N, C-alpha and C positions, 0 to 999 in steps of 0.2 A: 707375372714377374714380380718378385719382391723388391721393395724399395730399399736401396742400399743405405746403410747408416753413416756413410762417409762420402766425401767428394774427392776427386782427383785435382790436385793443385800443382802449379809449376814453380820450380825454383827460379827466382829472378835475380838473386844476388847472393854472394858469399863473402864472409870476412874471416880471415885466419888471424886470430889473436895471438896464438902460439902455434906455429906450423905443426900439424899432426897431432895436436893436443886439445886446444881450445878454439872453437869456431862458432860462427853464427850463420844461419841461412835466412833468407827472406823469400817468402812465397806469395803467390797470388792468394786471394781471399774470396771465398764464396760469399756473395752479397747477403745471404741469409744467416751467415754465422755471426752470432753475438756472444759477448762475454762480459763479465765484470772484472775490472782490474784485480789481479791476484789469482784469477782462475787459470786452469791449464787445459791444454788440448791433448788428445791422443793422436799421435802420428803413426802411420802404418807404412810398411814396405813388404813386398812379397819375399818369401824366404828364398825362392828360386826365380830370379828375374827372367821372365819370358814375356812375349807379347800377350797382353790381356791377362797377365797373372794377377790373382787376387791378393790383397795385403793380408798377411797372416802373422806378422810380427808387429806388435804395437808397443809404444812407449809414451809416457806422459812428459810433456814439456810445457812450461809456463810460457804464455805469450809475453814477448818483450815489448811489442808495439801496443799502443792504447787502442781501446775499442773503436774509436772514430777513424782510425787509419784505414786506408784502402788495401793494405797488405798485412801479412803476418810475419813476425820474425821470432826465431827461437835460438837460444844460446845453449851450447852443449860442450861437454868434455868427451874426448874419445876414450872409451874403455877398451884397451888393446885387444882383449879376447872376447869382447862383447858381440852379441848377435846383431845388434842394431846400430849403435853409435858409429862404428867404423864405416858402415855402409851409408849412413846419413851424411857423414863427413865427405864421402867420395862422390856424392851427388854433384852434378855440374849444373850450371845455369841452363835451363831448358828441360831438365829432367823432372819427372813426376814424383810427388809424394802424396800420400793419402792422409786426409785429416777427418777425424770424426765430426759429425755435424753438431754434436753437443759439447759444450764446454763443461768442465768439472771443477770442483773444489770450493771450499768455504773460507779460505783465508783472505777475507776481504774486509774493508774498513766498516762495512755494515755490521760486523760482529761487535763493534765497540760503541760506547755512548759518545755523545758530543763532548769535545773538550779534552783536556789532559795532554800528555806527551805520548807520541807514538814512537816506539822503539822497533826498528826493522833490523833483526839480527839474521845475517846470512853467512853461509860459507860457500865458496866456489860458485857454481852456476845457480845456486839458490837465489843469487842476486836478481835473477830474471823476473821473479814474481813481483818484485818491488818496483821495477822500472815503470810499468804502466800506472801504478798508483802515484808515483812521483810526477807523472805527466798528466795527472788529473787534478784540476783546480779544487775539486771537492775535498781531496785529502788535506790540502793546505787550509781549507776553510774549517775543517772539522777539528783539527788539532792545533794546540797552541805552539807546540814544538814537534819537530820530526828529527829523529836520530837514526841515521843509517850506519850500521856497523857491518863491514864486509871483511870476513876472515878468509885468508888464502895462505898457501905455503910460501910462494915466491912473489915478489913485487910485480913481476911481469904478468901475473894472473889477475891483476886489478883492472878488469875490463870496464868499458862504458863510463869512464871517468868524465869525458867531455859531455856526455849526455846528462850525467848526474849534475854537473855544474850548470848546465843550461836549464835544467828543470828548476834548480834553486833560483837562478837569475830571473826566470820567467814568473815563478809562482810565489816565492817567499815574500811575506809581508815586510820583513826586515832582516838584518844580518843575524839576528838571534834565533830566528825560527828554525833554521836547518843546521844540523851538525853531521858531518861525514867523517867516519872513523875507519880508515883503511888499516888493516892489521895483517902482518905477515908473520907466520909462526917460525919460519926457517931463515929469515933474513931481516936485519934491522931496517926500519924505515925512520926517516928523520922525525924526531919528536914523539915516536910511538913505541910502545913496548913490544918486544918480540915474544908474543904469547898467544895462546888460544883464547877464544871468546869466553869459554866456560871458566877458565882460570881467572880471567879479569873480572867476571861477575862475582866469583867467590871471594876474591881479594878486595872487592870494592873499587878497584882501579878503573873499571869501565865507567862507573858513575862519576869519578873524578875527571876522566877524560871528556865525558859528555857535558859535565857541568849540570847534571840532573840526577835525580834520585830514582832508583828502581823500587818505588813504593807503589803497591797496587791501588792506593787511594788516588794516584795521579797518572801512573804509567800504564800504558797498554802495549803489550809485547807480542810481536810476531816472530816465529821461528821458521826458517826454511833453509835446507841444505843437507849436509852430510847427516845420515841417520844417527850416527853416534853423537854428534853435536846436539841434534834436536832432542835426543833421549836424555842426555846429561843436563842440558840447559833446562829442559822441562822439569826435571826433578829438583834442580836447584831453585827454580822459580816457584814450584809448588810448595817448597818448604818456606817460601816467603809469602804464601797465601795468594799467589797468582793462580787463576783457574779459568778454564774455558767457559763460555756462556752456556746456559741451559735454556730450555724453552721459556721464553718470556723474560729471561734475566740476562742482561748484557754481561759479557765476560771481561777479563783482563789479559787473556792469553789466547792466541790463535796459532795453530800449528798446521803445516802442510806435510802430509806423508804421501808421496806418490812414487816412492822407490818400489 
């Protein structure tokens, strides 16, 4: 009998951030499953749910929980006509979900040298990759400043704000070490421009809001989220001499593509 590459885990909790649109699930965790903050897992479901049906539809989701937690959590948007996310959303506490035994991805702080400013740029559920990093003392020890930018369409999509504030209270060395910039492109937020992340990079306004410079001599940038944002931001930053690391050479840009 061949050894399966996945384990069956059980949904233990659910959160509806926006009913029918944004949600999180918490599952049990295989004791042998390990990962580095920023990595993602492959979640599987059977196409035709039956008793003992094998998972044949797989999607990638970043872990929201830190590696030391005894559970796993995942943050997702419902793609209305999607094969996977509507069914993931409909799972109830006690239902099974399959999780690959191996974690994937290279968007981790190990890609960057010690020191400097870490810019975490996210749109939508791309935020999830950054949450375990912010819950890791090593991140706060490695970088002098951490700037989290979360771009959404509407203000009610700004999830996990309580957790973000708690991470800063727990780990930040002082009030200057952490900057959180929530941005909504279709709704004004107090004191914040109504704009996309890429537009604010191009105009220089993102640097003004953060009180920090997007200069590759000091800045280390991570991109995670909507593929169009990642593609556009990557090009803008490449024009400013940001580049991924190469073998033996630390980079200034790390990108996650798991769509």
